[in-house]
N, CA, C and O of each residue as an XYZ file, in Angstrom:
448
protein
N      11.328    -38.941     56.855
C      12.338    -38.356     57.691
C      13.524    -38.528     57.254
O      13.932    -39.652     56.965
N      14.285    -37.409     57.135
C      15.675    -37.495     56.461
C      16.722    -37.472     57.689
O      17.803    -38.044     57.556
N      16.394    -36.813     58.873
C      17.386    -36.655     59.948
C      16.431    -37.174     61.306
O      15.204    -37.076     61.315
N      17.103    -37.644     62.247
C      16.601    -37.824     63.555
C      17.708    -37.495     64.413
O      18.763    -38.126     64.346
N      17.493    -36.349     65.378
C      18.340    -35.996     66.378
C      17.840    -36.666     67.718
O      16.664    -36.747     68.073
N      18.949    -37.132     68.398
C      18.692    -37.632     69.782
C      19.589    -36.877     70.735
O      20.704    -36.450     70.434
N      19.004    -36.751     71.906
C      19.768    -36.063     72.940
C      19.813    -36.775     74.244
O      18.841    -37.443     74.596
N      20.854    -36.679     74.967
C      20.869    -37.341     76.199
C      19.832    -36.836     77.066
O      19.587    -35.630     77.065
N      19.097    -37.764     77.924
C      18.031    -37.284     78.671
C      18.578    -36.391     79.793
O      19.663    -36.686     80.295
N      17.906    -35.335     80.209
C      18.384    -34.328     81.243
C      17.272    -34.193     82.192
O      16.160    -34.607     81.865
N      17.459    -33.685     83.269
C      16.427    -33.247     84.271
C      15.845    -32.072     83.956
O      16.453    -31.014     84.120
N      14.476    -32.125     83.420
C      13.900    -30.811     83.117
C      13.183    -30.106     84.310
O      12.359    -30.707     84.998
N      13.506    -28.898     84.509
C      13.062    -28.033     85.639
C      11.793    -27.413     85.385
O      10.932    -27.295     86.257
N      11.630    -26.906     83.878
C      10.567    -26.122     83.336
C      10.380    -26.537     81.899
O      11.367    -26.805     81.215
N       9.227    -26.597     81.440
C       8.879    -26.859     80.129
C       8.337    -25.658     79.570
O       7.536    -24.963     80.195
N       8.792    -25.350     78.268
C       8.274    -24.033     77.439
C       7.719    -24.789     76.132
O       7.991    -25.958     75.858
N       6.982    -24.027     75.446
C       6.550    -24.282     74.197
C       6.671    -23.313     73.188
O       6.269    -22.185     73.470
N       7.148    -23.517     72.053
C       7.531    -22.284     71.069
C       7.374    -23.030     69.663
O       8.129    -23.946     69.336
N       6.396    -22.594     68.909
C       6.263    -22.947     67.664
C       6.111    -21.980     66.577
O       5.507    -20.933     66.812
N       6.685    -22.255     65.183
C       6.637    -21.124     64.260
C       6.103    -22.046     63.053
O       6.414    -23.191     62.727
N       5.174    -21.114     62.503
C       4.520    -21.665     61.318
C       3.917    -20.729     60.331
O       3.927    -19.528     60.601
N       3.421    -21.125     59.279
C       2.949    -20.084     58.288
C       1.486    -20.212     58.384
O       0.878    -21.219     58.022
N       0.885    -19.050     58.938
C      -0.512    -18.942     59.056
C      -1.082    -18.425     57.594
O      -0.960    -17.281     57.155
N      -1.767    -19.598     56.911
C      -2.051    -19.198     55.647
C      -3.268    -18.285     55.506
O      -3.458    -17.638     54.476
N      -4.140    -18.243     56.625
C      -5.150    -17.475     56.551
C      -4.842    -15.790     56.567
O      -5.433    -14.948     55.891
N      -3.904    -15.594     57.398
C      -3.268    -14.218     57.285
C      -2.134    -13.937     56.312
O      -1.876    -12.788     55.955
N      -1.464    -14.993     55.890
C      -0.308    -14.876     54.988
C       0.764    -14.278     55.995
O       1.527    -13.413     55.566
N       0.855    -14.681     57.262
C       1.904    -14.169     58.113
C       2.476    -15.405     58.795
O       1.860    -16.471     58.818
N       3.762    -15.219     59.391
C       4.336    -16.122     60.111
C       3.857    -16.045     61.583
O       3.883    -14.961     62.168
N       3.457    -17.077     62.143
C       2.896    -17.225     63.522
C       3.764    -17.932     64.373
O       4.191    -19.062     64.134
N       4.074    -17.120     65.572
C       4.751    -17.723     66.586
C       3.928    -18.021     67.834
O       3.371    -17.090     68.416
N       3.825    -19.282     68.274
C       2.984    -19.610     69.301
C       3.954    -19.949     70.510
O       4.955    -20.647     70.343
N       3.596    -19.413     71.736
C       4.599    -19.638     72.776
C       3.693    -19.656     74.023
O       2.637    -19.040     74.164
N       4.344    -20.532     74.962
C       3.578    -20.778     76.249
C       4.597    -21.230     77.244
O       5.501    -22.010     76.943
N       4.432    -20.724     78.432
C       5.235    -21.405     79.474
C       4.577    -22.468     80.160
O       5.116    -23.010     81.125
N       3.355    -22.839     79.702
C       2.722    -24.005     80.389
C       2.728    -25.202     79.356
O       1.958    -26.154     79.489
N       3.591    -25.110     78.370
C       3.352    -26.122     77.323
C       4.385    -27.267     77.342
O       4.408    -28.062     78.281
N       5.209    -27.346     76.337
C       5.971    -28.503     76.337
C       5.339    -29.706     75.773
O       4.773    -29.532     74.694
N       5.319    -30.779     76.227
C       4.733    -31.973     75.508
C       3.225    -32.049     75.578
O       2.557    -32.794     74.862
N       2.705    -31.176     76.545
C       1.195    -31.227     76.781
C       0.550    -30.151     76.389
O      -0.391    -29.774     77.086
N       0.890    -29.440     75.237
C       0.358    -28.258     74.734
C      -1.121    -28.276     74.469
O      -1.876    -27.339     74.730
N      -1.531    -29.612     73.836
C      -2.842    -29.827     73.539
C      -3.721    -29.652     74.665
O      -4.808    -29.087     74.542
N      -3.275    -30.137     75.815
C      -4.092    -30.066     77.071
C      -4.160    -28.673     77.383
O      -5.288    -28.262     77.655
N      -3.102    -27.747     77.412
C      -3.062    -26.542     77.840
C      -4.045    -25.887     76.901
O      -4.870    -25.164     77.461
N      -4.122    -25.982     75.679
C      -5.069    -25.313     74.768
C      -6.393    -25.462     75.122
O      -7.221    -24.557     75.015
N      -6.674    -26.796     75.623
C      -8.194    -26.933     75.936
C      -8.560    -26.342     77.181
O      -9.582    -25.664     77.289
N      -7.666    -26.596     78.265
C      -7.909    -26.187     79.624
C      -7.511    -24.754     79.960
O      -8.169    -24.144     80.804
N      -6.642    -24.273     79.449
C      -6.111    -22.887     79.769
C      -5.690    -22.181     78.493
O      -4.526    -21.785     78.429
N      -6.570    -21.966     77.397
C      -5.989    -21.147     76.312
C      -5.546    -19.816     76.542
O      -4.977    -19.272     75.596
N      -5.678    -19.214     77.534
C      -5.070    -17.820     77.981
C      -3.480    -17.927     78.062
O      -2.792    -16.919     77.900
N      -2.937    -19.128     78.306
C      -1.703    -19.157     78.566
C      -0.907    -19.473     77.280
O       0.299    -19.715     77.334
N      -1.528    -19.466     76.246
C      -0.858    -19.447     74.892
C      -0.939    -18.350     74.192
O      -2.023    -17.975     73.743
N       0.166    -17.695     74.001
C       0.230    -16.468     72.991
C       0.629    -16.667     71.648
O       1.650    -17.294     71.366
N      -0.140    -16.154     70.789
C       0.226    -16.212     69.429
C       0.603    -14.693     68.536
O      -0.233    -13.863     68.178
N       1.830    -14.637     68.352
C       2.300    -13.329     67.739
C       2.471    -13.696     66.219
O       3.085    -14.692     65.837
N       1.830    -12.739     65.357
C       2.094    -12.865     63.941
C       2.930    -11.756     63.290
O       2.718    -10.576     63.572
N       3.853    -12.118     62.445
C       4.674    -11.299     61.898
C       4.667    -11.364     60.399
O       4.339    -12.391     59.804
N       5.043    -10.227     59.775
C       4.823    -10.206     58.267
C       5.945    -11.105     57.650
O       7.009    -11.323     58.228
N       5.636    -11.569     56.518
C       6.684    -12.518     55.879
C       7.918    -11.807     55.403
O       9.034    -12.324     55.437
N       7.653    -10.531     54.934
C       8.666     -9.857     54.069
C       9.159     -8.616     55.023
O       9.999     -7.800     54.642
N       8.620     -8.584     56.133
C       8.991     -7.344     57.113
C       9.943     -7.802     58.100
O      10.561     -6.898     58.663
N      10.247     -9.154     58.495
C      11.131     -9.487     59.435
C      10.371     -9.518     60.678
O       9.163     -9.315     60.793
N      11.301     -9.822     61.695
C      10.540    -10.082     63.025
C      11.061     -8.929     63.954
O      12.182     -9.039     64.451
N      10.343     -7.911     64.185
C      10.787     -6.872     64.959
C      11.013     -6.993     66.524
O      10.543     -7.994     67.063
N      11.638     -6.135     67.245
C      11.899     -6.248     68.571
C      10.707     -6.446     69.463
O      10.690     -7.311     70.339
N       9.693     -5.610     69.217
C       8.464     -5.647     69.771
C       7.761     -7.119     69.789
O       7.316     -7.619     70.822
N       7.723     -7.717     68.572
C       7.402     -8.875     68.326
C       8.108     -9.935     69.170
O       7.528    -10.769     69.866
N       9.365     -9.808     69.033
C      10.280    -10.678     69.992
C      10.038    -10.623     71.376
O      10.072    -11.630     72.084
N       9.799     -9.513     71.786
C       9.464     -9.292     73.387
C       8.105    -10.084     73.672
O       7.979    -10.720     74.718
N       7.098    -10.027     72.717
C       5.743    -10.477     72.840
C       5.914    -11.988     72.872
O       5.291    -12.651     73.701
N       6.707    -12.534     72.029
C       6.927    -14.034     71.780
C       7.613    -14.616     72.893
O       7.238    -15.739     73.228
N       8.635    -14.021     73.595
C       9.370    -14.658     74.703
C       8.713    -14.118     75.990
O       9.218    -14.553     77.025
N       7.742    -13.302     76.122
C       7.146    -12.748     77.344
C       6.622    -13.768     78.313
O       6.845    -13.750     79.524
N       5.822    -14.762     77.594
C       5.474    -15.994     78.651
C       6.465    -16.665     79.255
O       6.159    -17.310     80.258
N       7.667    -16.672     78.861
C       8.851    -17.535     79.432
C       9.576    -16.965     80.528
O      10.492    -17.556     81.100
N       9.137    -15.726     80.846
C       9.828    -14.924     81.991
C      11.205    -15.281     82.243
O      11.568    -15.737     83.327
N      12.112    -15.050     81.099
C      13.428    -15.334     81.215
C      14.134    -14.370     82.005
O      13.674    -13.228     82.004
N      15.246    -14.626     82.735
C      16.140    -13.824     83.320
C      16.933    -13.001     82.262
O      17.283    -13.480     81.184
N      17.208    -11.636     82.684
C      17.695    -10.828     81.624
C      18.979    -11.331     80.878
O      19.258    -10.955     79.739
N      19.643    -12.098     81.514
C      20.783    -12.670     80.789
C      20.557    -13.648     79.817
O      21.500    -14.033     79.126
N      19.279    -14.163     79.651
C      18.910    -15.115     78.627
C      18.094    -14.362     77.462
O      18.053    -14.825     76.322
N      17.454    -13.178     77.826
C      16.813    -12.494     76.722
C      17.436    -12.220     75.425
O      16.751    -12.168     74.404
N      18.743    -12.037     75.418
C      19.408    -11.651     74.061
C      19.557    -13.072     73.503
O      19.296    -13.215     72.308
N      19.853    -13.891     74.048
C      20.087    -15.307     73.342
C      18.792    -15.823     72.902
O      18.733    -16.450     71.845
N      17.660    -15.602     73.671
C      16.181    -16.004     73.248
C      15.894    -15.175     71.960
O      15.395    -15.754     70.995
N      16.166    -13.944     71.903
C      16.019    -12.955     70.830
C      16.732    -13.551     69.578
O      16.164    -13.720     68.499
N      17.893    -13.819     69.806
C      18.596    -14.427     68.599
C      18.080    -15.712     68.019
O      18.142    -15.959     66.814
N      17.586    -16.494     68.885
C      17.078    -17.722     68.620
C      15.612    -17.560     67.738
O      15.334    -18.323     66.812
N      14.844    -16.591     68.124
C      13.610    -16.213     67.431
C      13.951    -15.734     65.979
O      13.303    -16.148     65.017
N      14.934    -14.894     65.855
C      15.453    -14.297     64.673
C      15.896    -15.535     63.632
O      15.632    -15.549     62.430
N      16.528    -16.428     64.262
C      17.055    -17.578     63.468
C      15.941    -18.475     62.880
O      15.862    -18.812     61.699
N      15.045    -18.833     63.930
C      13.829    -19.541     63.460
C      13.029    -18.817     62.261
O      12.616    -19.486     61.314
N      12.833    -17.474     62.336
C      12.223    -16.708     61.493
C      12.855    -16.868     60.090
O      12.212    -17.154     59.081
N      14.212    -16.647     60.142
C      15.092    -16.774     58.867
C      14.900    -18.066     58.221
O      14.857    -18.152     56.993
N      14.777    -19.131     59.032
C      14.511    -20.605     58.410
C      13.447    -20.620     57.702
O      13.524    -21.072     56.560
N      12.116    -20.100     58.240
C      10.937    -20.251     57.619
C      10.875    -19.274     56.425
O      10.324    -19.636     55.385
N      11.417    -18.065     56.541
C      11.571    -16.998     55.430
C      12.145    -17.619     54.248
O      11.643    -17.529     53.128
N      13.425    -18.380     54.585
C      14.030    -19.052     53.414
C      13.415    -20.109     52.683
O      13.467    -20.232     51.459
N      12.773    -20.942     53.555
C      11.926    -21.981     53.021
C      10.872    -21.396     52.169
O      10.725    -21.911     51.060
N      10.113    -20.405     52.502
C       8.936    -19.714     51.829
C       9.626    -19.188     50.457
O       9.165    -19.545     49.373
N      10.659    -18.394     50.539
C      11.258    -17.819     49.466
C      11.728    -18.885     48.365
O      11.689    -18.595     47.169
N      12.131    -20.013     48.777
C      12.481    -21.047     47.908
C      11.513    -22.181     47.709
O      11.864    -23.248     47.206
N      10.259    -21.923     48.123
C       9.134    -22.661     47.743
C       9.299    -24.119     48.516
O       8.765    -25.144     48.092
N      10.009    -24.070     49.556
C      10.037    -25.384     50.389
C       8.801    -25.186     51.314
O       8.776    -24.205     52.058
N       7.905    -25.967     51.299
C       6.689    -25.714     52.019
C       6.847    -26.469     53.495
O       6.413    -27.607     53.671
N       7.456    -25.777     54.434
C       7.545    -26.295     55.815
C       6.083    -26.220     56.346
O       5.289    -25.356     55.976
N       5.799    -27.192     57.238
C       4.501    -27.155     57.936
C       4.750    -26.334     59.421
O       3.943    -25.479     59.788
N       5.735    -26.626     60.083
C       5.960    -25.990     61.383
C       7.412    -26.278     61.872
O       7.981    -27.318     61.542
N       7.957    -25.408     62.605
C       9.176    -25.495     63.310
C       8.596    -25.558     64.828
O       7.851    -24.679     65.261
N       9.001    -26.663     65.580
C       8.526    -26.709     66.962
C       9.633    -27.044     67.998
O      10.434    -27.960     67.814
N       9.631    -26.376     68.923
C      10.640    -26.646     70.081
C       9.919    -26.803     71.426
O       9.225    -25.890     71.874
N      10.076    -27.886     72.021
C       9.614    -28.207     73.280
C      10.725    -28.137     74.269
O      10.513    -28.391     75.455
């Protein structure tokens, strides 16, 4: 571990799960999202797999608006947060794209 980020504890009203990884079987970038996730995503996967959405995007095509809408759909965000969430998805994609182009083999980007 090269860096460790610590945040002040806050009162969490709702947990979301968003993960981005390279799906080696399809050679695409997979975004995995859920509004039932957070720290217990494994439990959600076991008990309510329909609450987990996987959206695959091409490595060289970029993440398109339709894919972004599908990725953030489970979160049911208010309209004023959709643009911000969209920008976050694009930035996460760019990180993974950069690492792939530079042969830095990330395993996963995970946000809880």
